[in-house]
mmJSON file of the N, C-alpha and C atoms, coordinates in Angstrom:
{"data_MODEL":{"atom_site":{
"group_PDB":["ATOM","ATOM","ATOM","ATOM","ATOM","ATOM","ATOM","ATOM","ATOM","ATOM","ATOM","ATOM","ATOM","ATOM","ATOM","ATOM","ATOM","ATOM","ATOM","ATOM","ATOM","ATOM","ATOM","ATOM","ATOM","ATOM","ATOM","ATOM","ATOM","ATOM","ATOM","ATOM","ATOM","ATOM","ATOM","ATOM","ATOM","ATOM","ATOM","ATOM","ATOM","ATOM","ATOM","ATOM","ATOM","ATOM","ATOM","ATOM","ATOM","ATOM","ATOM","ATOM","ATOM","ATOM","ATOM","ATOM","ATOM","ATOM","ATOM","ATOM","ATOM","ATOM","ATOM","ATOM","ATOM","ATOM","ATOM","ATOM","ATOM","ATOM","ATOM","ATOM","ATOM","ATOM","ATOM","ATOM","ATOM","ATOM","ATOM","ATOM","ATOM","ATOM","ATOM","ATOM","ATOM","ATOM","ATOM","ATOM","ATOM","ATOM","ATOM","ATOM","ATOM","ATOM","ATOM","ATOM","ATOM","ATOM","ATOM","ATOM","ATOM","ATOM","ATOM","ATOM","ATOM","ATOM","ATOM","ATOM","ATOM","ATOM","ATOM","ATOM","ATOM","ATOM","ATOM","ATOM","ATOM","ATOM","ATOM","ATOM","ATOM","ATOM","ATOM","ATOM","ATOM","ATOM","ATOM","ATOM","ATOM","ATOM","ATOM","ATOM","ATOM","ATOM","ATOM","ATOM","ATOM","ATOM","ATOM","ATOM","ATOM","ATOM","ATOM","ATOM","ATOM","ATOM","ATOM","ATOM","ATOM","ATOM","ATOM","ATOM","ATOM","ATOM","ATOM","ATOM","ATOM","ATOM","ATOM","ATOM","ATOM","ATOM","ATOM","ATOM","ATOM","ATOM","ATOM","ATOM","ATOM","ATOM","ATOM","ATOM","ATOM","ATOM","ATOM","ATOM","ATOM","ATOM","ATOM","ATOM","ATOM","ATOM","ATOM","ATOM","ATOM","ATOM","ATOM","ATOM","ATOM","ATOM","ATOM","ATOM","ATOM","ATOM","ATOM","ATOM","ATOM","ATOM","ATOM","ATOM","ATOM","ATOM","ATOM","ATOM","ATOM","ATOM","ATOM","ATOM","ATOM","ATOM"],
"id":[1,2,3,4,5,6,7,8,9,10,11,12,13,14,15,16,17,18,19,20,21,22,23,24,25,26,27,28,29,30,31,32,33,34,35,36,37,38,39,40,41,42,43,44,45,46,47,48,49,50,51,52,53,54,55,56,57,58,59,60,61,62,63,64,65,66,67,68,69,70,71,72,73,74,75,76,77,78,79,80,81,82,83,84,85,86,87,88,89,90,91,92,93,94,95,96,97,98,99,100,101,102,103,104,105,106,107,108,109,110,111,112,113,114,115,116,117,118,119,120,121,122,123,124,125,126,127,128,129,130,131,132,133,134,135,136,137,138,139,140,141,142,143,144,145,146,147,148,149,150,151,152,153,154,155,156,157,158,159,160,161,162,163,164,165,166,167,168,169,170,171,172,173,174,175,176,177,178,179,180,181,182,183,184,185,186,187,188,189,190,191,192,193,194,195,196,197,198,199,200,201,202,203,204,205,206,207,208,209,210],
"type_symbol":["N","C","C","N","C","C","N","C","C","N","C","C","N","C","C","N","C","C","N","C","C","N","C","C","N","C","C","N","C","C","N","C","C","N","C","C","N","C","C","N","C","C","N","C","C","N","C","C","N","C","C","N","C","C","N","C","C","N","C","C","N","C","C","N","C","C","N","C","C","N","C","C","N","C","C","N","C","C","N","C","C","N","C","C","N","C","C","N","C","C","N","C","C","N","C","C","N","C","C","N","C","C","N","C","C","N","C","C","N","C","C","N","C","C","N","C","C","N","C","C","N","C","C","N","C","C","N","C","C","N","C","C","N","C","C","N","C","C","N","C","C","N","C","C","N","C","C","N","C","C","N","C","C","N","C","C","N","C","C","N","C","C","N","C","C","N","C","C","N","C","C","N","C","C","N","C","C","N","C","C","N","C","C","N","C","C","N","C","C","N","C","C","N","C","C","N","C","C","N","C","C","N","C","C","N","C","C","N","C","C"],
"label_atom_id":["N","CA","C","N","CA","C","N","CA","C","N","CA","C","N","CA","C","N","CA","C","N","CA","C","N","CA","C","N","CA","C","N","CA","C","N","CA","C","N","CA","C","N","CA","C","N","CA","C","N","CA","C","N","CA","C","N","CA","C","N","CA","C","N","CA","C","N","CA","C","N","CA","C","N","CA","C","N","CA","C","N","CA","C","N","CA","C","N","CA","C","N","CA","C","N","CA","C","N","CA","C","N","CA","C","N","CA","C","N","CA","C","N","CA","C","N","CA","C","N","CA","C","N","CA","C","N","CA","C","N","CA","C","N","CA","C","N","CA","C","N","CA","C","N","CA","C","N","CA","C","N","CA","C","N","CA","C","N","CA","C","N","CA","C","N","CA","C","N","CA","C","N","CA","C","N","CA","C","N","CA","C","N","CA","C","N","CA","C","N","CA","C","N","CA","C","N","CA","C","N","CA","C","N","CA","C","N","CA","C","N","CA","C","N","CA","C","N","CA","C","N","CA","C","N","CA","C","N","CA","C","N","CA","C","N","CA","C","N","CA","C","N","CA","C"],
"label_alt_id":[null,null,null,null,null,null,null,null,null,null,null,null,null,null,null,null,null,null,null,null,null,null,null,null,null,null,null,null,null,null,null,null,null,null,null,null,null,null,null,null,null,null,null,null,null,null,null,null,null,null,null,null,null,null,null,null,null,null,null,null,null,null,null,null,null,null,null,null,null,null,null,null,null,null,null,null,null,null,null,null,null,null,null,null,null,null,null,null,null,null,null,null,null,null,null,null,null,null,null,null,null,null,null,null,null,null,null,null,null,null,null,null,null,null,null,null,null,null,null,null,null,null,null,null,null,null,null,null,null,null,null,null,null,null,null,null,null,null,null,null,null,null,null,null,null,null,null,null,null,null,null,null,null,null,null,null,null,null,null,null,null,null,null,null,null,null,null,null,null,null,null,null,null,null,null,null,null,null,null,null,null,null,null,null,null,null,null,null,null,null,null,null,null,null,null,null,null,null,null,null,null,null,null,null,null,null,null,null,null,null],
"label_comp_id":["MET","MET","MET","ALA","ALA","ALA","SER","SER","SER","ASN","ASN","ASN","ASN","ASN","ASN","LYS","LYS","LYS","LYS","LYS","LYS","GLU","GLU","GLU","ILE","ILE","ILE","ALA","ALA","ALA","LEU","LEU","LEU","GLU","GLU","GLU","GLN","GLN","GLN","ALA","ALA","ALA","LEU","LEU","LEU","ILE","ILE","ILE","ALA","ALA","ALA","VAL","VAL","VAL","LEU","LEU","LEU","SER","SER","SER","ALA","ALA","ALA","VAL","VAL","VAL","LYS","LYS","LYS","GLU","GLU","GLU","SER","SER","SER","ASN","ASN","ASN","ILE","ILE","ILE","ASP","ASP","ASP","VAL","VAL","VAL","ASP","ASP","ASP","ASN","ASN","ASN","LEU","LEU","LEU","VAL","VAL","VAL","LYS","LYS","LYS","ASN","ASN","ASN","ALA","ALA","ALA","ASN","ASN","ASN","HIS","HIS","HIS","VAL","VAL","VAL","ILE","ILE","ILE","LEU","LEU","LEU","ASN","ASN","ASN","SER","SER","SER","ALA","ALA","ALA","HIS","HIS","HIS","LYS","LYS","LYS","HIS","HIS","HIS","ASN","ASN","ASN","VAL","VAL","VAL","VAL","VAL","VAL","ASP","ASP","ASP","ASP","ASP","ASP","HIS","HIS","HIS","ASP","ASP","ASP","ILE","ILE","ILE","ARG","ARG","ARG","THR","THR","THR","TYR","TYR","TYR","ALA","ALA","ALA","ILE","ILE","ILE","GLU","GLU","GLU","ILE","ILE","ILE","ILE","ILE","ILE","LYS","LYS","LYS","SER","SER","SER","PHE","PHE","PHE","ALA","ALA","ALA","GLU","GLU","GLU","ARG","ARG","ARG","VAL","VAL","VAL"],
"label_asym_id":["A","A","A","A","A","A","A","A","A","A","A","A","A","A","A","A","A","A","A","A","A","A","A","A","A","A","A","A","A","A","A","A","A","A","A","A","A","A","A","A","A","A","A","A","A","A","A","A","A","A","A","A","A","A","A","A","A","A","A","A","A","A","A","A","A","A","A","A","A","A","A","A","A","A","A","A","A","A","A","A","A","A","A","A","A","A","A","A","A","A","A","A","A","A","A","A","A","A","A","A","A","A","A","A","A","A","A","A","A","A","A","A","A","A","A","A","A","A","A","A","A","A","A","A","A","A","A","A","A","A","A","A","A","A","A","A","A","A","A","A","A","A","A","A","A","A","A","A","A","A","A","A","A","A","A","A","A","A","A","A","A","A","A","A","A","A","A","A","A","A","A","A","A","A","A","A","A","A","A","A","A","A","A","A","A","A","A","A","A","A","A","A","A","A","A","A","A","A","A","A","A","A","A","A","A","A","A","A","A","A"],
"label_entity_id":["1","1","1","1","1","1","1","1","1","1","1","1","1","1","1","1","1","1","1","1","1","1","1","1","1","1","1","1","1","1","1","1","1","1","1","1","1","1","1","1","1","1","1","1","1","1","1","1","1","1","1","1","1","1","1","1","1","1","1","1","1","1","1","1","1","1","1","1","1","1","1","1","1","1","1","1","1","1","1","1","1","1","1","1","1","1","1","1","1","1","1","1","1","1","1","1","1","1","1","1","1","1","1","1","1","1","1","1","1","1","1","1","1","1","1","1","1","1","1","1","1","1","1","1","1","1","1","1","1","1","1","1","1","1","1","1","1","1","1","1","1","1","1","1","1","1","1","1","1","1","1","1","1","1","1","1","1","1","1","1","1","1","1","1","1","1","1","1","1","1","1","1","1","1","1","1","1","1","1","1","1","1","1","1","1","1","1","1","1","1","1","1","1","1","1","1","1","1","1","1","1","1","1","1","1","1","1","1","1","1"],
"label_seq_id":[1,1,1,2,2,2,3,3,3,4,4,4,5,5,5,6,6,6,7,7,7,8,8,8,9,9,9,10,10,10,11,11,11,12,12,12,13,13,13,14,14,14,15,15,15,16,16,16,17,17,17,18,18,18,19,19,19,20,20,20,21,21,21,22,22,22,23,23,23,24,24,24,25,25,25,26,26,26,27,27,27,28,28,28,29,29,29,30,30,30,31,31,31,32,32,32,33,33,33,34,34,34,35,35,35,36,36,36,37,37,37,38,38,38,39,39,39,40,40,40,41,41,41,42,42,42,43,43,43,44,44,44,45,45,45,46,46,46,47,47,47,48,48,48,49,49,49,50,50,50,51,51,51,52,52,52,53,53,53,54,54,54,55,55,55,56,56,56,57,57,57,58,58,58,59,59,59,60,60,60,61,61,61,62,62,62,63,63,63,64,64,64,65,65,65,66,66,66,67,67,67,68,68,68,69,69,69,70,70,70],
"pdbx_PDB_ins_code":[null,null,null,null,null,null,null,null,null,null,null,null,null,null,null,null,null,null,null,null,null,null,null,null,null,null,null,null,null,null,null,null,null,null,null,null,null,null,null,null,null,null,null,null,null,null,null,null,null,null,null,null,null,null,null,null,null,null,null,null,null,null,null,null,null,null,null,null,null,null,null,null,null,null,null,null,null,null,null,null,null,null,null,null,null,null,null,null,null,null,null,null,null,null,null,null,null,null,null,null,null,null,null,null,null,null,null,null,null,null,null,null,null,null,null,null,null,null,null,null,null,null,null,null,null,null,null,null,null,null,null,null,null,null,null,null,null,null,null,null,null,null,null,null,null,null,null,null,null,null,null,null,null,null,null,null,null,null,null,null,null,null,null,null,null,null,null,null,null,null,null,null,null,null,null,null,null,null,null,null,null,null,null,null,null,null,null,null,null,null,null,null,null,null,null,null,null,null,null,null,null,null,null,null,null,null,null,null,null,null],
"Cartn_x":[-112.967,-112.154,-110.681,-109.905,-108.488,-107.714,-106.661,-105.806,-105.073,-104.524,-103.781,-102.606,-101.927,-100.795,-101.249,-102.377,-102.883,-103.309,-103.882,-104.267,-103.036,-101.986,-100.755,-100.16,-100.126,-99.609,-100.481,-101.798,-102.716,-102.501,-102.29,-102.029,-100.705,-99.686,-98.41,-98.577,-99.323,-99.558,-100.322,-101.307,-102.099,-101.222,-100.367,-99.487,-98.524,-97.934,-97.027,-97.78,-98.987,-99.772,-100.089,-100.483,-100.812,-99.57,-98.467,-97.237,-96.753,-96.885,-96.504,-97.376,-98.679,-99.599,-99.291,-98.946,-98.569,-97.343,-96.332,-95.098,-95.36,-96.161,-96.476,-97.332,-97.996,-98.801,-97.972,-96.671,-95.735,-96.022,-96.504,-96.698,-95.438,-95.021,-93.811,-94.027,-93.434,-93.592,-92.993,-91.861,-91.233,-92.141,-92.794,-93.72,-94.947,-95.425,-96.554,-96.198,-95.02,-94.565,-94.46,-93.914,-93.802,-95.182,-96.144,-97.501,-98.16,-97.932,-98.487,-97.9,-96.609,-95.976,-96.59,-96.894,-97.533,-98.89,-99.654,-100.967,-100.791,-99.835,-99.615,-99.176,-98.293,-97.76,-98.705,-99.622,-100.563,-101.728,-101.659,-102.69,-104.067,-104.145,-105.431,-106.003,-105.229,-105.701,-106.873,-107.884,-109.1,-108.871,-107.771,-107.503,-106.457,-106.067,-105.148,-105.99,-105.936,-106.821,-106.112,-104.816,-104.043,-103.466,-103.684,-103.139,-101.741,-101.386,-100.116,-98.951,-98.057,-96.925,-96.004,-95.761,-94.892,-95.463,-96.767,-97.407,-97.315,-97.538,-97.433,-96.017,-95.024,-93.627,-93.325,-93.814,-93.604,-94.296,-95.461,-96.177,-95.349,-94.711,-93.85,-92.679,-92.077,-90.965,-91.418,-92.606,-93.129,-93.326,-93.968,-94.197,-92.87,-91.904,-90.596,-89.967,-90.005,-89.418,-90.08,-91.399,-92.112,-91.927,-91.835,-91.619,-90.25,-89.29,-87.95,-87.941,-88.962,-89.032,-89.675,-90.337,-91.001,-90.173],
"Cartn_y":[-82.184,-81.214,-81.494,-80.431,-80.568,-81.135,-81.87,-82.39,-81.232,-81.503,-80.449,-79.95,-80.854,-80.447,-79.497,-79.806,-78.929,-77.579,-77.589,-76.334,-75.488,-76.131,-75.4,-74.79,-75.561,-75.05,-73.898,-74.043,-72.987,-71.719,-71.858,-70.692,-70.031,-70.829,-70.276,-69.504,-70.082,-69.41,-68.107,-68.143,-66.943,-65.848,-66.209,-65.213,-64.617,-65.447,-64.947,-64.017,-64.393,-63.563,-62.209,-62.204,-60.95,-60.075,-60.656,-59.879,-59.366,-60.162,-59.717,-58.56,-58.664,-57.589,-56.309,-56.453,-55.295,-54.619,-55.423,-54.864,-54.201,-54.841,-54.284,-53.027,-52.83,-51.625,-50.513,-50.735,-49.759,-49.439,-50.427,-50.306,-50.86,-50.228,-50.622,-51.982,-53.023,-54.386,-54.503,-53.862,-53.933,-53.348,-52.241,-51.628,-52.52,-53.127,-54.054,-55.219,-55.786,-56.903,-56.458,-55.273,-54.728,-54.607,-54.082,-53.934,-55.285,-56.233,-57.582,-58.241,-58.059,-58.613,-58.023,-56.734,-56.091,-56.733,-56.98,-57.625,-59.007,-59.758,-61.12,-61.127,-60.219,-60.209,-59.587,-58.759,-58.101,-59.041,-59.724,-60.715,-60.089,-58.772,-58.099,-57.602,-57.711,-57.213,-58.061,-57.405,-58.113,-59.127,-59.002,-59.948,-60.993,-61.038,-62.067,-63.235,-64.333,-65.465,-66.626,-66.48,-67.566,-67.118,-67.905,-67.581,-68.154,-69.179,-69.869,-68.998,-68.638,-67.761,-68.387,-69.69,-70.356,-70.276,-70.438,-70.347,-68.92,-67.946,-66.54,-66.215,-66.695,-66.465,-67.114,-68.325,-69.012,-68.265,-67.72,-66.946,-65.742,-65.088,-63.946,-64.39,-65.521,-66.04,-66.364,-66.928,-67.263,-66.002,-64.99,-63.749,-63.137,-63.091,-62.532,-63.309,-64.617,-65.467,-65.234,-65.157,-64.973,-63.555,-62.578,-61.192,-61.067,-61.819,-61.792,-62.411,-63.219,-63.902,-63.053,-61.96,-61.131,-59.911],
"Cartn_z":[17.869,18.579,18.304,18.172,17.853,19.035,18.719,19.78,20.443,21.624,22.337,21.515,20.793,19.965,18.861,18.217,17.164,17.737,18.925,19.568,19.87,20.354,20.662,19.397,18.319,17.048,16.55,16.677,16.243,17.07,18.368,19.214,18.847,18.545,18.115,16.806,15.856,14.586,14.806,15.686,15.972,16.569,17.498,18.124,17.109,16.276,15.227,14.285,13.888,12.972,13.596,14.855,15.529,15.654,16.078,16.218,14.865,13.825,12.484,12.022,12.262,11.877,12.643,13.913,14.722,14.123,13.818,13.261,11.907,11.05,9.738,9.833,10.973,11.208,11.837,11.903,12.475,13.937,14.651,16.096,16.762,17.816,18.534,19.207,18.626,19.142,20.541,20.771,22.096,23.172,22.868,23.818,24.025,22.956,23.063,23.981,23.8,24.636,26.093,26.31,27.676,28.322,27.572,28.104,28.345,27.44,27.621,28.868,29.072,30.278,31.534,31.497,32.643,32.939,31.897,32.078,32.693,32.172,32.661,34.116,34.486,35.849,36.868,36.411,37.315,37.601,38.726,39.044,39.209,39.411,39.565,38.232,37.159,35.857,35.37,34.808,34.409,33.294,32.534,31.459,31.828,33.075,33.544,34.033,33.303,33.597,34.285,34.562,35.151,36.483,37.521,38.836,39.059,38.322,38.511,38.029,38.96,38.627,37.58,37.665,36.697,35.286,35.156,33.846,33.326,34.195,33.763,33.31,34.05,33.677,32.334,32.121,30.85,29.708,29.964,28.942,28.503,29.454,29.137,28.264,28.606,27.816,26.39,26.246,24.923,24.099,24.688,23.949,23.513,24.41,24.073,22.923,23.003,21.972,20.613,20.594,19.338,18.795,19.676,19.233,18.563,19.01,18.412,17.026,16.717,15.41,14.316,14.71,13.686,13.36],
"occupancy":[1.0,1.0,1.0,1.0,1.0,1.0,1.0,1.0,1.0,1.0,1.0,1.0,1.0,1.0,1.0,1.0,1.0,1.0,1.0,1.0,1.0,1.0,1.0,1.0,1.0,1.0,1.0,1.0,1.0,1.0,1.0,1.0,1.0,1.0,1.0,1.0,1.0,1.0,1.0,1.0,1.0,1.0,1.0,1.0,1.0,1.0,1.0,1.0,1.0,1.0,1.0,1.0,1.0,1.0,1.0,1.0,1.0,1.0,1.0,1.0,1.0,1.0,1.0,1.0,1.0,1.0,1.0,1.0,1.0,1.0,1.0,1.0,1.0,1.0,1.0,1.0,1.0,1.0,1.0,1.0,1.0,1.0,1.0,1.0,1.0,1.0,1.0,1.0,1.0,1.0,1.0,1.0,1.0,1.0,1.0,1.0,1.0,1.0,1.0,1.0,1.0,1.0,1.0,1.0,1.0,1.0,1.0,1.0,1.0,1.0,1.0,1.0,1.0,1.0,1.0,1.0,1.0,1.0,1.0,1.0,1.0,1.0,1.0,1.0,1.0,1.0,1.0,1.0,1.0,1.0,1.0,1.0,1.0,1.0,1.0,1.0,1.0,1.0,1.0,1.0,1.0,1.0,1.0,1.0,1.0,1.0,1.0,1.0,1.0,1.0,1.0,1.0,1.0,1.0,1.0,1.0,1.0,1.0,1.0,1.0,1.0,1.0,1.0,1.0,1.0,1.0,1.0,1.0,1.0,1.0,1.0,1.0,1.0,1.0,1.0,1.0,1.0,1.0,1.0,1.0,1.0,1.0,1.0,1.0,1.0,1.0,1.0,1.0,1.0,1.0,1.0,1.0,1.0,1.0,1.0,1.0,1.0,1.0,1.0,1.0,1.0,1.0,1.0,1.0,1.0,1.0,1.0,1.0,1.0,1.0],
"B_iso_or_equiv":[0.0,0.0,0.0,0.0,0.0,0.0,0.0,0.0,0.0,0.0,0.0,0.0,0.0,0.0,0.0,0.0,0.0,0.0,0.0,0.0,0.0,0.0,0.0,0.0,0.0,0.0,0.0,0.0,0.0,0.0,0.0,0.0,0.0,0.0,0.0,0.0,0.0,0.0,0.0,0.0,0.0,0.0,0.0,0.0,0.0,0.0,0.0,0.0,0.0,0.0,0.0,0.0,0.0,0.0,0.0,0.0,0.0,0.0,0.0,0.0,0.0,0.0,0.0,0.0,0.0,0.0,0.0,0.0,0.0,0.0,0.0,0.0,0.0,0.0,0.0,0.0,0.0,0.0,0.0,0.0,0.0,0.0,0.0,0.0,0.0,0.0,0.0,0.0,0.0,0.0,0.0,0.0,0.0,0.0,0.0,0.0,0.0,0.0,0.0,0.0,0.0,0.0,0.0,0.0,0.0,0.0,0.0,0.0,0.0,0.0,0.0,0.0,0.0,0.0,0.0,0.0,0.0,0.0,0.0,0.0,0.0,0.0,0.0,0.0,0.0,0.0,0.0,0.0,0.0,0.0,0.0,0.0,0.0,0.0,0.0,0.0,0.0,0.0,0.0,0.0,0.0,0.0,0.0,0.0,0.0,0.0,0.0,0.0,0.0,0.0,0.0,0.0,0.0,0.0,0.0,0.0,0.0,0.0,0.0,0.0,0.0,0.0,0.0,0.0,0.0,0.0,0.0,0.0,0.0,0.0,0.0,0.0,0.0,0.0,0.0,0.0,0.0,0.0,0.0,0.0,0.0,0.0,0.0,0.0,0.0,0.0,0.0,0.0,0.0,0.0,0.0,0.0,0.0,0.0,0.0,0.0,0.0,0.0,0.0,0.0,0.0,0.0,0.0,0.0,0.0,0.0,0.0,0.0,0.0,0.0],
"pdbx_formal_charge":[null,null,null,null,null,null,null,null,null,null,null,null,null,null,null,null,null,null,null,null,null,null,null,null,null,null,null,null,null,null,null,null,null,null,null,null,null,null,null,null,null,null,null,null,null,null,null,null,null,null,null,null,null,null,null,null,null,null,null,null,null,null,null,null,null,null,null,null,null,null,null,null,null,null,null,null,null,null,null,null,null,null,null,null,null,null,null,null,null,null,null,null,null,null,null,null,null,null,null,null,null,null,null,null,null,null,null,null,null,null,null,null,null,null,null,null,null,null,null,null,null,null,null,null,null,null,null,null,null,null,null,null,null,null,null,null,null,null,null,null,null,null,null,null,null,null,null,null,null,null,null,null,null,null,null,null,null,null,null,null,null,null,null,null,null,null,null,null,null,null,null,null,null,null,null,null,null,null,null,null,null,null,null,null,null,null,null,null,null,null,null,null,null,null,null,null,null,null,null,null,null,null,null,null,null,null,null,null,null,null],
"auth_seq_id":[1,1,1,2,2,2,3,3,3,4,4,4,5,5,5,6,6,6,7,7,7,8,8,8,9,9,9,10,10,10,11,11,11,12,12,12,13,13,13,14,14,14,15,15,15,16,16,16,17,17,17,18,18,18,19,19,19,20,20,20,21,21,21,22,22,22,23,23,23,24,24,24,25,25,25,26,26,26,27,27,27,28,28,28,29,29,29,30,30,30,31,31,31,32,32,32,33,33,33,34,34,34,35,35,35,36,36,36,37,37,37,38,38,38,39,39,39,40,40,40,41,41,41,42,42,42,43,43,43,44,44,44,45,45,45,46,46,46,47,47,47,48,48,48,49,49,49,50,50,50,51,51,51,52,52,52,53,53,53,54,54,54,55,55,55,56,56,56,57,57,57,58,58,58,59,59,59,60,60,60,61,61,61,62,62,62,63,63,63,64,64,64,65,65,65,66,66,66,67,67,67,68,68,68,69,69,69,70,70,70],
"auth_comp_id":["MET","MET","MET","ALA","ALA","ALA","SER","SER","SER","ASN","ASN","ASN","ASN","ASN","ASN","LYS","LYS","LYS","LYS","LYS","LYS","GLU","GLU","GLU","ILE","ILE","ILE","ALA","ALA","ALA","LEU","LEU","LEU","GLU","GLU","GLU","GLN","GLN","GLN","ALA","ALA","ALA","LEU","LEU","LEU","ILE","ILE","ILE","ALA","ALA","ALA","VAL","VAL","VAL","LEU","LEU","LEU","SER","SER","SER","ALA","ALA","ALA","VAL","VAL","VAL","LYS","LYS","LYS","GLU","GLU","GLU","SER","SER","SER","ASN","ASN","ASN","ILE","ILE","ILE","ASP","ASP","ASP","VAL","VAL","VAL","ASP","ASP","ASP","ASN","ASN","ASN","LEU","LEU","LEU","VAL","VAL","VAL","LYS","LYS","LYS","ASN","ASN","ASN","ALA","ALA","ALA","ASN","ASN","ASN","HIS","HIS","HIS","VAL","VAL","VAL","ILE","ILE","ILE","LEU","LEU","LEU","ASN","ASN","ASN","SER","SER","SER","ALA","ALA","ALA","HIS","HIS","HIS","LYS","LYS","LYS","HIS","HIS","HIS","ASN","ASN","ASN","VAL","VAL","VAL","VAL","VAL","VAL","ASP","ASP","ASP","ASP","ASP","ASP","HIS","HIS","HIS","ASP","ASP","ASP","ILE","ILE","ILE","ARG","ARG","ARG","THR","THR","THR","TYR","TYR","TYR","ALA","ALA","ALA","ILE","ILE","ILE","GLU","GLU","GLU","ILE","ILE","ILE","ILE","ILE","ILE","LYS","LYS","LYS","SER","SER","SER","PHE","PHE","PHE","ALA","ALA","ALA","GLU","GLU","GLU","ARG","ARG","ARG","VAL","VAL","VAL"],
"auth_asym_id":["A","A","A","A","A","A","A","A","A","A","A","A","A","A","A","A","A","A","A","A","A","A","A","A","A","A","A","A","A","A","A","A","A","A","A","A","A","A","A","A","A","A","A","A","A","A","A","A","A","A","A","A","A","A","A","A","A","A","A","A","A","A","A","A","A","A","A","A","A","A","A","A","A","A","A","A","A","A","A","A","A","A","A","A","A","A","A","A","A","A","A","A","A","A","A","A","A","A","A","A","A","A","A","A","A","A","A","A","A","A","A","A","A","A","A","A","A","A","A","A","A","A","A","A","A","A","A","A","A","A","A","A","A","A","A","A","A","A","A","A","A","A","A","A","A","A","A","A","A","A","A","A","A","A","A","A","A","A","A","A","A","A","A","A","A","A","A","A","A","A","A","A","A","A","A","A","A","A","A","A","A","A","A","A","A","A","A","A","A","A","A","A","A","A","A","A","A","A","A","A","A","A","A","A","A","A","A","A","A","A"],
"auth_atom_id":["N","CA","C","N","CA","C","N","CA","C","N","CA","C","N","CA","C","N","CA","C","N","CA","C","N","CA","C","N","CA","C","N","CA","C","N","CA","C","N","CA","C","N","CA","C","N","CA","C","N","CA","C","N","CA","C","N","CA","C","N","CA","C","N","CA","C","N","CA","C","N","CA","C","N","CA","C","N","CA","C","N","CA","C","N","CA","C","N","CA","C","N","CA","C","N","CA","C","N","CA","C","N","CA","C","N","CA","C","N","CA","C","N","CA","C","N","CA","C","N","CA","C","N","CA","C","N","CA","C","N","CA","C","N","CA","C","N","CA","C","N","CA","C","N","CA","C","N","CA","C","N","CA","C","N","CA","C","N","CA","C","N","CA","C","N","CA","C","N","CA","C","N","CA","C","N","CA","C","N","CA","C","N","CA","C","N","CA","C","N","CA","C","N","CA","C","N","CA","C","N","CA","C","N","CA","C","N","CA","C","N","CA","C","N","CA","C","N","CA","C","N","CA","C","N","CA","C","N","CA","C","N","CA","C","N","CA","C","N","CA","C","N","CA","C"],
"pdbx_PDB_model_num":[1,1,1,1,1,1,1,1,1,1,1,1,1,1,1,1,1,1,1,1,1,1,1,1,1,1,1,1,1,1,1,1,1,1,1,1,1,1,1,1,1,1,1,1,1,1,1,1,1,1,1,1,1,1,1,1,1,1,1,1,1,1,1,1,1,1,1,1,1,1,1,1,1,1,1,1,1,1,1,1,1,1,1,1,1,1,1,1,1,1,1,1,1,1,1,1,1,1,1,1,1,1,1,1,1,1,1,1,1,1,1,1,1,1,1,1,1,1,1,1,1,1,1,1,1,1,1,1,1,1,1,1,1,1,1,1,1,1,1,1,1,1,1,1,1,1,1,1,1,1,1,1,1,1,1,1,1,1,1,1,1,1,1,1,1,1,1,1,1,1,1,1,1,1,1,1,1,1,1,1,1,1,1,1,1,1,1,1,1,1,1,1,1,1,1,1,1,1,1,1,1,1,1,1,1,1,1,1,1,1]
}}}
């Protein structure tokens, strides 16, 4: 099993790849990020798997940061 550091790097690579593919598909990345933030902040959303508000807030910051890189 991969170490936590390798998992984190793999997740970062996966997010960059997905965001890059979205941008190359001419999908509005800003709108995608907005919708993803809504999912993260909506504690009742079926795809929101984290109850911790600090973790959800950090997830939003990560998505924003990575979206700015593509």
